[in-house]
TIVOSE-678992 format. One record per residue (C-alpha): x, y, z. Coordinates in Angstrom, 2 decimals. Layout:
<pts>
<pt u="X" v="Y" w="Z"/>
...
</pts>
This chain:
<pts>
<pt u="10.43" v="-17.52" w="-138.49"/>
<pt u="11.85" v="-14.06" w="-139.14"/>
<pt u="11.29" v="-14.57" w="-142.88"/>
<pt u="7.64" v="-15.54" w="-142.29"/>
<pt u="7.09" v="-12.50" w="-140.11"/>
<pt u="8.60" v="-10.23" w="-142.78"/>
<pt u="6.37" v="-11.73" w="-145.47"/>
<pt u="3.26" v="-11.28" w="-143.28"/>
<pt u="4.25" v="-7.68" w="-142.62"/>
<pt u="4.57" v="-7.00" w="-146.37"/>
<pt u="1.18" v="-8.58" w="-147.05"/>
<pt u="-0.35" v="-6.74" w="-144.10"/>
<pt u="0.91" v="-3.38" w="-145.35"/>
<pt u="-0.56" v="-4.19" w="-148.76"/>
<pt u="-3.90" v="-4.89" w="-147.13"/>
<pt u="-3.77" v="-1.58" w="-145.28"/>
<pt u="-3.70" v="0.31" w="-148.55"/>
<pt u="-6.73" v="-1.56" w="-149.81"/>
<pt u="-8.55" v="-1.37" w="-146.52"/>
<pt u="-8.77" v="2.46" w="-146.67"/>
<pt u="-10.85" v="2.13" w="-149.79"/>
<pt u="-12.99" v="-0.67" w="-148.47"/>
<pt u="-16.63" v="-0.56" w="-147.59"/>
<pt u="-17.53" v="1.62" w="-144.62"/>
<pt u="-19.38" v="0.07" w="-141.74"/>
<pt u="-22.29" v="2.50" w="-141.46"/>
<pt u="-23.72" v="3.33" w="-138.08"/>
<pt u="-27.43" v="3.85" w="-137.64"/>
<pt u="-28.17" v="7.45" w="-136.72"/>
<pt u="-31.34" v="9.21" w="-135.63"/>
<pt u="-32.37" v="12.28" w="-137.60"/>
<pt u="-34.50" v="13.43" w="-134.67"/>
<pt u="-31.52" v="13.32" w="-132.32"/>
<pt u="-29.41" v="15.07" w="-134.94"/>
<pt u="-31.93" v="17.89" w="-135.22"/>
<pt u="-32.11" v="18.23" w="-131.44"/>
<pt u="-28.33" v="18.48" w="-131.22"/>
<pt u="-28.28" v="21.15" w="-133.90"/>
<pt u="-31.09" v="23.20" w="-132.41"/>
<pt u="-29.39" v="23.29" w="-129.02"/>
<pt u="-26.63" v="25.44" w="-130.48"/>
<pt u="-26.89" v="29.23" w="-130.78"/>
<pt u="-26.61" v="29.09" w="-134.56"/>
<pt u="-29.79" v="27.24" w="-135.40"/>
<pt u="-33.35" v="28.39" w="-134.76"/>
<pt u="-36.83" v="27.25" w="-135.76"/>
<pt u="-38.82" v="29.33" w="-138.22"/>
<pt u="-41.83" v="31.18" w="-136.81"/>
<pt u="-44.96" v="29.97" w="-138.60"/>
<pt u="-48.67" v="30.46" w="-137.90"/>
<pt u="-50.18" v="27.58" w="-135.99"/>
<pt u="-53.29" v="27.55" w="-138.21"/>
<pt u="-53.08" v="27.45" w="-142.00"/>
<pt u="-53.76" v="30.92" w="-143.31"/>
<pt u="-56.48" v="29.87" w="-145.77"/>
<pt u="-58.62" v="28.50" w="-142.93"/>
<pt u="-59.11" v="32.07" w="-141.69"/>
<pt u="-61.20" v="32.80" w="-144.81"/>
<pt u="-63.88" v="30.32" w="-143.65"/>
<pt u="-64.30" v="28.91" w="-147.18"/>
<pt u="-64.68" v="25.13" w="-147.20"/>
<pt u="-64.31" v="24.84" w="-150.97"/>
<pt u="-61.07" v="26.81" w="-150.99"/>
<pt u="-59.70" v="24.82" w="-148.04"/>
<pt u="-60.50" v="21.55" w="-149.80"/>
<pt u="-58.76" v="22.67" w="-153.00"/>
<pt u="-55.59" v="23.87" w="-151.25"/>
<pt u="-55.27" v="20.79" w="-149.06"/>
<pt u="-55.76" v="18.53" w="-152.09"/>
<pt u="-53.08" v="20.43" w="-154.00"/>
<pt u="-50.63" v="20.26" w="-151.10"/>
<pt u="-51.14" v="16.51" w="-150.94"/>
<pt u="-51.09" v="15.74" w="-154.68"/>
<pt u="-48.99" v="18.37" w="-156.43"/>
<pt u="-45.99" v="16.59" w="-158.05"/>
<pt u="-43.70" v="19.64" w="-157.99"/>
<pt u="-44.26" v="20.03" w="-154.26"/>
<pt u="-43.58" v="16.33" w="-153.76"/>
<pt u="-40.29" v="16.84" w="-155.61"/>
<pt u="-39.17" v="19.61" w="-153.25"/>
<pt u="-40.11" v="17.39" w="-150.31"/>
<pt u="-37.79" v="14.69" w="-151.66"/>
<pt u="-35.04" v="17.31" w="-151.93"/>
<pt u="-35.50" v="18.07" w="-148.23"/>
<pt u="-35.14" v="14.38" w="-147.41"/>
<pt u="-32.03" v="14.10" w="-149.59"/>
<pt u="-30.47" v="17.16" w="-147.91"/>
<pt u="-31.11" v="15.65" w="-144.47"/>
<pt u="-29.38" v="12.44" w="-145.50"/>
<pt u="-26.50" v="14.46" w="-146.92"/>
<pt u="-26.09" v="16.12" w="-143.52"/>
<pt u="-25.97" v="12.68" w="-141.89"/>
<pt u="-23.28" v="11.62" w="-144.34"/>
<pt u="-21.18" v="14.63" w="-143.33"/>
<pt u="-21.91" v="13.84" w="-139.68"/>
<pt u="-20.10" v="10.51" w="-140.12"/>
<pt u="-16.79" v="12.43" w="-140.22"/>
<pt u="-17.16" v="12.97" w="-136.47"/>
<pt u="-16.92" v="9.22" w="-135.84"/>
<pt u="-14.19" v="6.63" w="-136.51"/>
<pt u="-14.24" v="4.80" w="-139.82"/>
<pt u="-14.08" v="1.05" w="-139.27"/>
<pt u="-14.00" v="-1.60" w="-142.00"/>
<pt u="-13.19" v="-5.27" w="-142.15"/>
<pt u="-11.62" v="-7.42" w="-144.84"/>
<pt u="-10.73" v="-11.09" w="-145.20"/>
<pt u="-8.04" v="-12.31" w="-147.60"/>
<pt u="-6.98" v="-15.75" w="-148.64"/>
<pt u="-3.47" v="-15.57" w="-150.07"/>
<pt u="-1.77" v="-18.28" w="-152.18"/>
<pt u="1.83" v="-17.86" w="-153.25"/>
<pt u="3.56" v="-20.25" w="-155.62"/>
<pt u="7.32" v="-19.92" w="-156.10"/>
<pt u="9.34" v="-21.58" w="-158.78"/>
<pt u="12.50" v="-23.34" w="-157.70"/>
<pt u="15.47" v="-21.02" w="-157.16"/>
<pt u="13.21" v="-17.97" w="-157.05"/>
<pt u="14.86" v="-14.78" w="-155.79"/>
<pt u="12.32" v="-14.50" w="-152.94"/>
<pt u="13.44" v="-17.93" w="-151.71"/>
<pt u="16.95" v="-16.63" w="-151.63"/>
<pt u="15.79" v="-13.77" w="-149.39"/>
<pt u="13.52" v="-16.01" w="-147.31"/>
<pt u="14.93" v="-19.53" w="-147.35"/>
<pt u="12.20" v="-20.80" w="-145.01"/>
<pt u="9.54" v="-20.36" w="-147.70"/>
<pt u="8.40" v="-23.46" w="-149.52"/>
<pt u="7.31" v="-23.74" w="-153.13"/>
<pt u="3.60" v="-23.39" w="-152.22"/>
<pt u="2.54" v="-20.99" w="-149.47"/>
<pt u="-0.89" v="-20.21" w="-147.98"/>
<pt u="-1.85" v="-17.19" w="-145.90"/>
<pt u="-5.15" v="-16.28" w="-144.16"/>
<pt u="-5.61" v="-12.63" w="-143.25"/>
<pt u="-8.55" v="-11.12" w="-141.30"/>
<pt u="-7.96" v="-7.36" w="-141.15"/>
<pt u="-9.82" v="-4.54" w="-139.40"/>
<pt u="-9.07" v="-0.95" w="-140.40"/>
<pt u="-9.67" v="1.77" w="-137.84"/>
<pt u="-9.29" v="5.34" w="-139.13"/>
<pt u="-10.06" v="8.43" w="-137.06"/>
<pt u="-9.23" v="12.10" w="-137.60"/>
<pt u="-8.94" v="14.17" w="-134.42"/>
<pt u="-11.08" v="17.27" w="-134.90"/>
<pt u="-8.85" v="19.62" w="-132.89"/>
<pt u="-9.82" v="22.71" w="-134.91"/>
<pt u="-13.55" v="21.89" w="-135.25"/>
<pt u="-13.33" v="21.44" w="-139.02"/>
<pt u="-15.58" v="18.38" w="-139.21"/>
<pt u="-18.06" v="19.88" w="-136.75"/>
<pt u="-18.27" v="23.01" w="-138.90"/>
<pt u="-18.80" v="20.85" w="-141.98"/>
<pt u="-21.68" v="19.11" w="-140.23"/>
<pt u="-23.26" v="22.38" w="-139.12"/>
<pt u="-22.84" v="23.77" w="-142.64"/>
<pt u="-24.56" v="20.68" w="-144.06"/>
<pt u="-27.40" v="21.19" w="-141.59"/>
<pt u="-27.62" v="24.80" w="-142.76"/>
<pt u="-27.99" v="23.63" w="-146.35"/>
<pt u="-30.68" v="21.17" w="-145.29"/>
<pt u="-32.55" v="23.90" w="-143.41"/>
<pt u="-32.30" v="26.18" w="-146.44"/>
<pt u="-33.82" v="23.53" w="-148.70"/>
<pt u="-36.52" v="22.88" w="-146.13"/>
<pt u="-37.52" v="26.55" w="-146.23"/>
<pt u="-37.49" v="26.43" w="-150.03"/>
<pt u="-40.07" v="23.66" w="-149.66"/>
<pt u="-42.12" v="25.89" w="-147.36"/>
<pt u="-41.86" v="28.69" w="-149.92"/>
<pt u="-43.15" v="26.33" w="-152.61"/>
<pt u="-46.14" v="25.51" w="-150.39"/>
<pt u="-46.93" v="29.20" w="-149.95"/>
<pt u="-46.64" v="29.87" w="-153.67"/>
<pt u="-48.90" v="26.91" w="-154.43"/>
<pt u="-51.56" v="27.83" w="-151.85"/>
<pt u="-51.65" v="31.53" w="-152.77"/>
<pt u="-51.79" v="30.73" w="-156.48"/>
<pt u="-54.77" v="28.45" w="-155.96"/>
<pt u="-56.47" v="31.04" w="-153.74"/>
<pt u="-55.97" v="33.77" w="-156.34"/>
<pt u="-57.33" v="31.55" w="-159.10"/>
<pt u="-60.22" v="30.52" w="-156.85"/>
<pt u="-61.32" v="34.12" w="-156.24"/>
<pt u="-60.89" v="34.85" w="-159.93"/>
<pt u="-63.08" v="31.86" w="-160.73"/>
<pt u="-65.77" v="32.94" w="-158.23"/>
<pt u="-65.75" v="36.45" w="-159.72"/>
<pt u="-65.91" v="35.16" w="-163.29"/>
<pt u="-68.86" v="32.90" w="-162.50"/>
<pt u="-70.67" v="35.82" w="-160.90"/>
<pt u="-69.80" v="38.07" w="-163.84"/>
<pt u="-71.10" v="35.47" w="-166.25"/>
<pt u="-74.46" v="35.47" w="-164.49"/>
<pt u="-74.68" v="39.26" w="-164.58"/>
<pt u="-73.51" v="39.43" w="-168.20"/>
<pt u="-76.20" v="36.93" w="-169.17"/>
<pt u="-78.72" v="39.26" w="-167.56"/>
<pt u="-77.20" v="42.18" w="-169.46"/>
<pt u="-77.42" v="40.20" w="-172.68"/>
<pt u="-81.08" v="39.45" w="-172.02"/>
<pt u="-81.58" v="43.14" w="-171.29"/>
<pt u="-79.93" v="44.11" w="-174.59"/>
<pt u="-82.02" v="41.60" w="-176.49"/>
<pt u="-85.21" v="43.04" w="-174.95"/>
<pt u="-84.14" v="46.54" w="-175.94"/>
<pt u="-83.37" v="45.35" w="-179.45"/>
<pt u="-86.77" v="43.69" w="-179.77"/>
<pt u="-88.44" v="46.93" w="-178.60"/>
<pt u="-86.43" v="48.99" w="-181.10"/>
<pt u="-87.38" v="46.59" w="-183.90"/>
<pt u="-91.03" v="46.89" w="-182.88"/>
<pt u="-90.77" v="50.69" w="-182.75"/>
<pt u="-89.08" v="50.71" w="-186.15"/>
<pt u="-91.95" v="48.76" w="-187.63"/>
<pt u="-94.28" v="51.43" w="-186.31"/>
<pt u="-91.93" v="54.11" w="-187.69"/>
<pt u="-91.04" v="55.46" w="-184.25"/>
<pt u="-87.31" v="54.63" w="-184.45"/>
<pt u="-85.02" v="54.43" w="-187.47"/>
<pt u="-83.03" v="51.53" w="-188.88"/>
<pt u="-79.89" v="53.20" w="-187.45"/>
<pt u="-81.18" v="52.60" w="-183.94"/>
<pt u="-81.72" v="48.92" w="-184.75"/>
<pt u="-78.12" v="48.57" w="-185.99"/>
<pt u="-76.79" v="50.35" w="-182.91"/>
<pt u="-78.53" v="48.01" w="-180.47"/>
<pt u="-77.61" v="44.99" w="-182.59"/>
<pt u="-73.96" v="45.96" w="-182.18"/>
<pt u="-74.46" v="46.19" w="-178.42"/>
<pt u="-75.97" v="42.70" w="-178.35"/>
<pt u="-73.00" v="41.30" w="-180.30"/>
<pt u="-70.59" v="43.08" w="-177.97"/>
<pt u="-72.33" v="41.55" w="-174.96"/>
<pt u="-72.18" v="38.09" w="-176.55"/>
<pt u="-68.46" v="38.61" w="-177.06"/>
<pt u="-68.08" v="39.57" w="-173.39"/>
<pt u="-69.89" v="36.39" w="-172.33"/>
<pt u="-67.59" v="34.32" w="-174.57"/>
<pt u="-64.53" v="35.98" w="-173.01"/>
<pt u="-65.79" v="35.24" w="-169.49"/>
<pt u="-66.39" v="31.59" w="-170.42"/>
<pt u="-62.81" v="31.37" w="-171.62"/>
<pt u="-61.54" v="32.91" w="-168.36"/>
<pt u="-63.59" v="30.41" w="-166.36"/>
<pt u="-62.12" v="27.53" w="-168.36"/>
<pt u="-58.56" v="28.82" w="-167.88"/>
<pt u="-58.90" v="29.37" w="-164.13"/>
<pt u="-60.54" v="25.96" w="-163.74"/>
<pt u="-57.73" v="24.32" w="-165.71"/>
<pt u="-55.04" v="26.04" w="-163.62"/>
<pt u="-56.60" v="24.95" w="-160.32"/>
<pt u="-57.01" v="21.36" w="-161.54"/>
<pt u="-53.42" v="21.18" w="-162.80"/>
<pt u="-52.07" v="22.48" w="-159.49"/>
<pt u="-54.20" v="19.89" w="-157.69"/>
<pt u="-52.93" v="17.14" w="-160.04"/>
<pt u="-56.36" v="16.57" w="-161.57"/>
<pt u="-57.90" v="16.48" w="-165.03"/>
<pt u="-57.93" v="20.06" w="-166.43"/>
<pt u="-61.58" v="19.64" w="-167.40"/>
<pt u="-62.74" v="18.55" w="-163.94"/>
<pt u="-65.37" v="20.69" w="-162.31"/>
<pt u="-64.20" v="23.02" w="-159.54"/>
<pt u="-66.76" v="23.57" w="-156.82"/>
<pt u="-66.95" v="27.10" w="-155.39"/>
<pt u="-69.03" v="28.65" w="-152.67"/>
<pt u="-71.70" v="31.20" w="-153.70"/>
<pt u="-70.33" v="34.61" w="-154.55"/>
<pt u="-72.28" v="36.37" w="-151.80"/>
<pt u="-70.83" v="33.98" w="-149.20"/>
<pt u="-67.26" v="34.32" w="-150.50"/>
<pt u="-67.13" v="38.09" w="-150.91"/>
<pt u="-69.29" v="39.05" w="-147.94"/>
<pt u="-66.91" v="37.47" w="-145.44"/>
<pt u="-64.99" v="40.15" w="-143.58"/>
<pt u="-61.21" v="39.98" w="-143.98"/>
<pt u="-59.05" v="40.68" w="-140.93"/>
<pt u="-55.84" v="42.65" w="-141.23"/>
<pt u="-53.12" v="43.09" w="-138.59"/>
<pt u="-53.39" v="46.16" w="-136.40"/>
<pt u="-49.70" v="46.94" w="-136.83"/>
<pt u="-47.54" v="46.04" w="-139.81"/>
<pt u="-43.86" v="45.99" w="-138.90"/>
<pt u="-40.73" v="44.36" w="-140.26"/>
<pt u="-40.99" v="41.64" w="-137.60"/>
<pt u="-43.78" v="40.06" w="-139.65"/>
<pt u="-41.17" v="39.23" w="-142.28"/>
<pt u="-39.61" v="36.72" w="-139.89"/>
<pt u="-42.12" v="34.21" w="-141.24"/>
<pt u="-40.99" v="34.44" w="-144.86"/>
<pt u="-39.37" v="31.13" w="-145.88"/>
<pt u="-37.24" v="32.72" w="-148.61"/>
<pt u="-35.67" v="35.08" w="-146.07"/>
<pt u="-35.08" v="32.24" w="-143.62"/>
<pt u="-33.60" v="30.12" w="-146.41"/>
<pt u="-31.24" v="32.92" w="-147.41"/>
<pt u="-30.30" v="33.44" w="-143.76"/>
<pt u="-29.37" v="29.78" w="-143.33"/>
<pt u="-27.31" v="29.91" w="-146.51"/>
<pt u="-25.48" v="32.94" w="-145.10"/>
<pt u="-24.76" v="31.08" w="-141.86"/>
<pt u="-23.62" v="28.06" w="-143.84"/>
<pt u="-21.23" v="30.24" w="-145.87"/>
<pt u="-19.88" v="31.73" w="-142.65"/>
<pt u="-19.05" v="28.22" w="-141.47"/>
<pt u="-17.36" v="27.52" w="-144.80"/>
<pt u="-15.00" v="30.43" w="-144.08"/>
<pt u="-14.00" v="28.75" w="-140.83"/>
<pt u="-13.53" v="25.43" w="-142.62"/>
<pt u="-11.23" v="27.04" w="-145.19"/>
<pt u="-9.12" v="28.47" w="-142.34"/>
<pt u="-8.70" v="25.06" w="-140.69"/>
<pt u="-7.24" v="23.73" w="-143.95"/>
<pt u="-4.08" v="25.74" w="-143.15"/>
<pt u="-3.67" v="23.90" w="-139.83"/>
<pt u="-2.17" v="20.44" w="-139.31"/>
<pt u="-4.47" v="17.44" w="-139.30"/>
<pt u="-3.91" v="14.52" w="-136.94"/>
<pt u="-5.11" v="11.10" w="-138.01"/>
<pt u="-4.88" v="7.78" w="-136.20"/>
<pt u="-4.89" v="4.60" w="-138.26"/>
<pt u="-4.96" v="1.29" w="-136.44"/>
<pt u="-5.01" v="-2.13" w="-138.06"/>
<pt u="-5.57" v="-5.12" w="-135.79"/>
<pt u="-5.43" v="-8.37" w="-137.77"/>
<pt u="-5.37" v="-12.15" w="-137.49"/>
<pt u="-2.72" v="-13.64" w="-139.81"/>
<pt u="-1.75" v="-17.30" w="-140.20"/>
<pt u="-0.80" v="-19.84" w="-142.84"/>
<pt u="-3.25" v="-22.39" w="-141.44"/>
<pt u="-6.99" v="-21.74" w="-141.51"/>
<pt u="-7.69" v="-23.65" w="-138.30"/>
<pt u="-5.28" v="-21.39" w="-136.38"/>
<pt u="-6.76" v="-18.10" w="-137.67"/>
<pt u="-8.44" v="-17.23" w="-134.37"/>
<pt u="-5.65" v="-18.38" w="-132.11"/>
<pt u="-3.98" v="-15.86" w="-129.85"/>
<pt u="-0.58" v="-16.28" w="-131.53"/>
<pt u="-2.05" v="-15.22" w="-134.91"/>
<pt u="-2.80" v="-11.71" w="-133.66"/>
<pt u="-0.91" v="-8.79" w="-135.24"/>
<pt u="-1.40" v="-5.06" w="-135.02"/>
<pt u="-0.08" v="-1.99" w="-136.78"/>
<pt u="-0.52" v="1.56" w="-135.47"/>
<pt u="0.00" v="4.57" w="-137.76"/>
<pt u="-0.43" v="7.99" w="-136.13"/>
<pt u="-0.12" v="10.65" w="-138.82"/>
<pt u="0.31" v="14.42" w="-138.69"/>
<pt u="-0.12" v="16.29" w="-141.96"/>
<pt u="0.84" v="19.93" w="-142.32"/>
<pt u="0.35" v="21.69" w="-145.69"/>
<pt u="3.56" v="23.47" w="-146.65"/>
<pt u="3.14" v="24.48" w="-150.28"/>
<pt u="-0.08" v="24.06" w="-152.26"/>
<pt u="0.49" v="26.52" w="-155.08"/>
<pt u="-1.95" v="29.04" w="-153.56"/>
<pt u="-4.84" v="26.57" w="-153.54"/>
<pt u="-5.69" v="26.96" w="-149.83"/>
<pt u="-5.39" v="30.74" w="-149.94"/>
<pt u="-7.63" v="30.90" w="-153.02"/>
<pt u="-10.16" v="28.62" w="-151.31"/>
<pt u="-10.22" v="30.91" w="-148.28"/>
<pt u="-10.68" v="34.05" w="-150.40"/>
<pt u="-13.42" v="32.31" w="-152.36"/>
<pt u="-15.30" v="31.36" w="-149.17"/>
<pt u="-15.03" v="34.94" w="-147.89"/>
<pt u="-16.34" v="36.31" w="-151.19"/>
<pt u="-19.23" v="33.84" w="-151.20"/>
<pt u="-20.08" v="34.79" w="-147.62"/>
<pt u="-20.19" v="38.52" w="-148.38"/>
<pt u="-22.20" v="37.79" w="-151.53"/>
<pt u="-24.77" v="35.87" w="-149.48"/>
<pt u="-25.03" v="38.83" w="-147.08"/>
<pt u="-25.70" v="41.19" w="-149.98"/>
<pt u="-28.25" v="38.74" w="-151.38"/>
<pt u="-30.05" v="38.56" w="-148.02"/>
<pt u="-30.14" v="42.36" w="-147.71"/>
<pt u="-31.47" v="42.67" w="-151.25"/>
<pt u="-34.08" v="39.99" w="-150.58"/>
<pt u="-35.14" v="41.73" w="-147.38"/>
<pt u="-35.66" v="45.03" w="-149.22"/>
<pt u="-37.62" v="43.21" w="-151.91"/>
<pt u="-39.79" v="41.56" w="-149.25"/>
<pt u="-40.43" v="44.90" w="-147.55"/>
<pt u="-41.44" v="46.39" w="-150.89"/>
<pt u="-43.83" v="43.51" w="-151.56"/>
<pt u="-45.49" v="44.07" w="-148.18"/>
<pt u="-45.75" v="47.81" w="-148.75"/>
<pt u="-47.13" v="47.39" w="-152.28"/>
<pt u="-49.66" v="44.76" w="-151.23"/>
<pt u="-50.89" v="46.89" w="-148.32"/>
<pt u="-51.15" v="49.94" w="-150.58"/>
<pt u="-53.07" v="47.93" w="-153.17"/>
<pt u="-55.36" v="46.50" w="-150.51"/>
<pt u="-56.17" v="49.92" w="-149.05"/>
<pt u="-56.86" v="51.32" w="-152.52"/>
<pt u="-59.08" v="48.34" w="-153.38"/>
<pt u="-61.01" v="48.79" w="-150.13"/>
<pt u="-61.60" v="52.49" w="-150.85"/>
<pt u="-62.63" v="51.79" w="-154.45"/>
<pt u="-64.96" v="49.06" w="-153.23"/>
<pt u="-66.62" v="51.47" w="-150.80"/>
<pt u="-67.10" v="54.02" w="-153.59"/>
<pt u="-68.48" v="51.38" w="-155.91"/>
<pt u="-70.86" v="50.17" w="-153.22"/>
<pt u="-72.37" v="53.65" w="-153.07"/>
<pt u="-72.64" v="53.81" w="-156.86"/>
<pt u="-74.32" v="50.42" w="-156.92"/>
<pt u="-76.81" v="51.52" w="-154.29"/>
<pt u="-77.67" v="54.69" w="-156.26"/>
<pt u="-78.01" v="52.72" w="-159.50"/>
<pt u="-80.40" v="50.34" w="-157.78"/>
<pt u="-82.45" v="53.23" w="-156.42"/>
<pt u="-82.70" v="54.80" w="-159.87"/>
<pt u="-83.82" v="51.52" w="-161.38"/>
<pt u="-86.49" v="50.98" w="-158.72"/>
<pt u="-87.79" v="54.56" w="-159.13"/>
<pt u="-87.91" v="54.24" w="-162.91"/>
<pt u="-89.72" v="50.91" w="-162.57"/>
<pt u="-92.33" v="52.58" w="-160.36"/>
<pt u="-92.78" v="55.24" w="-163.05"/>
<pt u="-93.32" v="52.46" w="-165.60"/>
<pt u="-95.84" v="50.67" w="-163.40"/>
<pt u="-97.83" v="53.88" w="-163.07"/>
<pt u="-97.75" v="54.50" w="-166.83"/>
<pt u="-95.51" v="57.56" w="-166.63"/>
<pt u="-92.72" v="56.16" w="-168.84"/>
<pt u="-92.13" v="53.34" w="-171.30"/>
<pt u="-90.12" v="50.12" w="-170.83"/>
<pt u="-87.05" v="51.47" w="-172.63"/>
<pt u="-85.78" v="53.78" w="-169.79"/>
<pt u="-86.50" v="51.00" w="-167.30"/>
<pt u="-84.28" v="48.64" w="-169.25"/>
<pt u="-81.68" v="51.39" w="-169.58"/>
<pt u="-81.52" v="51.94" w="-165.81"/>
<pt u="-81.50" v="48.20" w="-165.28"/>
<pt u="-78.49" v="47.98" w="-167.59"/>
<pt u="-76.69" v="50.70" w="-165.61"/>
<pt u="-77.41" v="48.78" w="-162.40"/>
<pt u="-76.07" v="45.52" w="-163.87"/>
<pt u="-72.93" v="47.24" w="-165.14"/>
<pt u="-72.28" v="48.63" w="-161.67"/>
<pt u="-72.85" v="45.15" w="-160.29"/>
<pt u="-70.13" v="43.83" w="-162.60"/>
<pt u="-67.81" v="46.55" w="-161.33"/>
<pt u="-68.72" v="45.65" w="-157.76"/>
<pt u="-67.77" v="42.02" w="-158.38"/>
<pt u="-64.46" v="43.21" w="-159.82"/>
<pt u="-63.80" v="45.39" w="-156.75"/>
<pt u="-64.49" v="42.42" w="-154.45"/>
<pt u="-62.19" v="40.23" w="-156.53"/>
<pt u="-59.41" v="42.85" w="-156.48"/>
<pt u="-59.72" v="43.17" w="-152.70"/>
<pt u="-59.36" v="39.40" w="-152.20"/>
<pt u="-56.44" v="39.16" w="-154.61"/>
<pt u="-54.69" v="42.03" w="-152.81"/>
<pt u="-55.22" v="40.24" w="-149.50"/>
<pt u="-53.69" v="37.05" w="-150.93"/>
<pt u="-50.72" v="39.06" w="-152.17"/>
<pt u="-50.34" v="40.50" w="-148.66"/>
<pt u="-50.42" v="37.02" w="-147.11"/>
<pt u="-47.82" v="35.82" w="-149.61"/>
<pt u="-45.56" v="38.81" w="-148.92"/>
<pt u="-45.56" v="37.92" w="-145.21"/>
<pt u="-44.70" v="34.30" w="-145.91"/>
<pt u="-48.01" v="32.67" w="-145.03"/>
<pt u="-50.07" v="34.80" w="-142.69"/>
<pt u="-49.76" v="37.01" w="-139.65"/>
<pt u="-51.69" v="35.22" w="-136.90"/>
<pt u="-49.87" v="34.81" w="-133.60"/>
<pt u="-49.27" v="31.37" w="-132.19"/>
<pt u="-51.04" v="30.43" w="-128.96"/>
<pt u="-47.85" v="30.21" w="-126.95"/>
<pt u="-47.03" v="33.79" w="-128.00"/>
<pt u="-50.24" v="35.11" w="-126.44"/>
<pt u="-49.04" v="35.26" w="-122.85"/>
<pt u="-50.94" v="37.42" w="-120.41"/>
<pt u="-48.55" v="39.71" w="-118.61"/>
<pt u="-49.01" v="40.12" w="-114.89"/>
<pt u="-48.58" v="43.36" w="-112.92"/>
<pt u="-45.04" v="44.67" w="-112.71"/>
<pt u="-43.13" v="43.70" w="-109.63"/>
<pt u="-42.57" v="46.37" w="-107.01"/>
<pt u="-39.00" v="47.35" w="-106.44"/>
</pts>
C-alpha cells in the first residue's frame, strides 16, 4: 500500500508540472462592467465631445451625407475600429490575472514492467502490468499584495483608451478632409461656370476685334493679343476641370466609392451664404476635446502605472497552487471517496540577484514615463499653435472677403453703368465687355475668398478636435447666490 501511494505521488507530481501549461478555463467577462469599474477610479475619465456632429452645424445636407457615408464605409477607419476592439480584449486578457487560474486534466496511465525490474525491487507490491486513472484539477492563484496585477490591468485599459482616441482622431481627420475637399469642389464648380462666362466674353471681344480689323480699325497685333487671352482662358478652364476631377476622386475614395462617381453638391450660393458661427471665447480648455491629446494623456498615465509595476517586481510574490485529484488503478472506483488526493503548494518568491535586470527595467519605465510627459507637452504646444494659426487665418480670410465683397460690388456698378452708356449709344460694346470681364474676375476672387474662409473654419474645427459646441448637460442655469 505504501508503494502504491508513493507511485501515485510521483505520477501526481508529474501531472502538476504539465497542468500549469494546460488549457485555461476562461471565464466570461462583461466589457461594460469592466469599463464601469475602470471609470469609477480617479485615474480614468471620459473624453469631452460635442453632442452633435460638427458638420451638422453647417446645414449642408450633401456634405452631411458624404461624411456619414465615409464614416460608415471607409476601410481605414474600419481598421482602426478593429484595433480598438482588439485592445479591449487585450485588457480583458490582462484582467484575468486578478482571478484564479483553474484547469482540469484526465490521464490514463499504463505501466508495464519486465520481470526483475529495479522499480519492482523498490516497490514489491507492483505487478507486471499496472493501470492508473488520474483526474487532476490545477488551481493557481497569485496574491496581489502589492497591486501589481491591478496596475497591469489599469495600464492595459489605458492602452485601450489611447487606441480608442486614435480612432476618434481618425474620424476627425476623415470628416475634415472630406469637408475641405467638398468646399474646394463647390468653389471649383462655381469657378468653372464663371470662367466659361469669361471665355465667352473673350471670344466675343476677339470676334469684335477681327471685325474691326477687317474694317481697318484695329491691327493684326490686337487680334493676336486677344487670341492669346482666349487660349489662356481655355487653359484655365482645363485646369479647373482637372481640379474638379481630383477633388471628386478624393471624396469618392474616402467614401469607398468609384473614383469616377458623381458627387452631389449644394448650390454655391447656398453653401457660401450660410453664416458660420465661431466661439465667443477661445481658451485652452477647448483643447480638452482633441483626441490626440487625450490619447497621449492616457499613454502617460499608462506609463506611470508601468513605473509602479516595475517597482513591485523587487518585492516578493506569493502564489498558491492547489491540486485536488482523483487517483485510482480501477476506472469504476475513480469517483469514490477513497480515491481523493490533494497537494497544496504555497510559494513565496523573492528576487535576490537578477544581474541588474529589474533595476534596468525600472529605469527604463521611468525614462519612458518622462518621455511621454515631454511628448504630451510638445503635442499640447503644437495643438495650441494650430488653433492660433487657424484663427488667424480665419480672421484674415474674413477681412479679405469683406474687402473683396466691396470690390465686387463696385465692379458690378461699373459694368451696369457702362451697359447703360452702351444702350444709349454713348459707347461701343468693347468697353462693356471689358467691364464685364473685370466683374467676372472679381467674382472668381470672391469665390476663392469664400472657399478660403470655409477651409480656415474646417482647420479651426480640426485643431479643436471636432468642434466647440457645448453639450446640453453643460448648459446649466445658475440660480441666485445663497445668502450667508
